[in-house]
N, C-alpha and C positions, 0 to 999 in steps of 0.2 A: 276622285276628284269633283269638288261643287259645282255645280252649275247655277248662273246668277241669271234671274230672269226679271226684266223689265215690269215694274208694276205702274201703270199711271197714276198720278196724283189725283185724289178726289176733289180737291178743291180748283176751279178755276183761275182764280187770283191767288197769289203766294201772299199770306198774313205776314206783315211788317210787325217786328217786335217793337213796341213803344219804349224809347230809351228816356222819356220825359213824361210830366203827370199831364195825363190827358184824360179830364173827366164829363162825362154825360149825365143830363138829367133825363131820367126814362119813367115813361108811365105804361102801367100794364094792368090786368087786373088778376088780382085785387091790388097788388104792390104798386109802389112808384118810390122812387130811390136816387141819389145821386152815387155814380159808381166810378170807379177805375177801370179804362179801357186798356187791357192788357197787349192787345195786338188787334190790328187793323188791315183791311183790304178793299177793293173797290167792291168786293162781294160781300163782305162778313167781318163780325170782329168778335171778340170775347170779353164780355163784361164780369168783373169781380163784383161779387153781391154775396150777400147771406141768404137773401131770398131765391124762392123755388118757383120757376113757374112752369107750366105745364108745355111738353112739347107741342108745337104748332100755335102758341099764344102769339098775338100780335103784340108787339111794343112800338110804343111811338119814343123816339130819342130826340134830344135837344143837346147838339154839343155846346160846349163853355169853351171856345177857342180862341184865338187872335184873330184869324180869317174872317170871322164875323158868324152870323147865325146860319146854320145847318140843323136843319129837320130832316130826319128819315123815320121809316116804317120799315120794321124787321121781324122776322119770325124767330122763335125759339127752335132751334134745332137740336142742341144737347144742353143737358142738364147736369152739373157736377155738384153735387150737395158740398154746402161748405166752402166752394171755391168761386163758382159763377155759372154764366150762361155762354154758350156759343150761338150767337146769332148769325141768321142769314139776312144780307140787307134785301127787301123788296122794292123800297122806292125813297128817291130824294128829292125832296120839294122842287121843283124845276129853276123858281129863283136861286137856289142854296147851291147848284152843281159847281159853280165856279169857285164857290167857298170849299166846297168839300174836296174839287181837284187840288187846291192851291194846300189843303191841309196834307191829302196823300204826299204830295211833291215834296211838303215840309219834313215828313217822318222819315220819307226815303233817304233824302239827303240834308240834313238840318243845316248847311250852308247854302243850299240852293235859292232860297228866300231870304233878303237881307230884311231887316226890322225897319220899319216905316220910320222915317226922320218928324 
């Protein structure tokens, strides 16, 4: 009989798969691009891009969302050739935190935020 062991998740926040088009403009060295976000959490995200960035590189993200301006600094943690980058969020610009929280709420439960009239 097989014994199952509990292995703790490595992520401190569960990534939410993005069911809508969510795009981000990002700048790194030496690349900059507009890319689709595949999944997102309060701690990280996966960015679809053809570019390769080195692990540990710092990227500056500018979200293109209905909640308003969201500027985030992130570090490249994983590189998947031809697919994209796994990023760890380092910081959100202080005045953009309410918009980031609203974005996370919207993607968790699309019915939770009614569109503005």
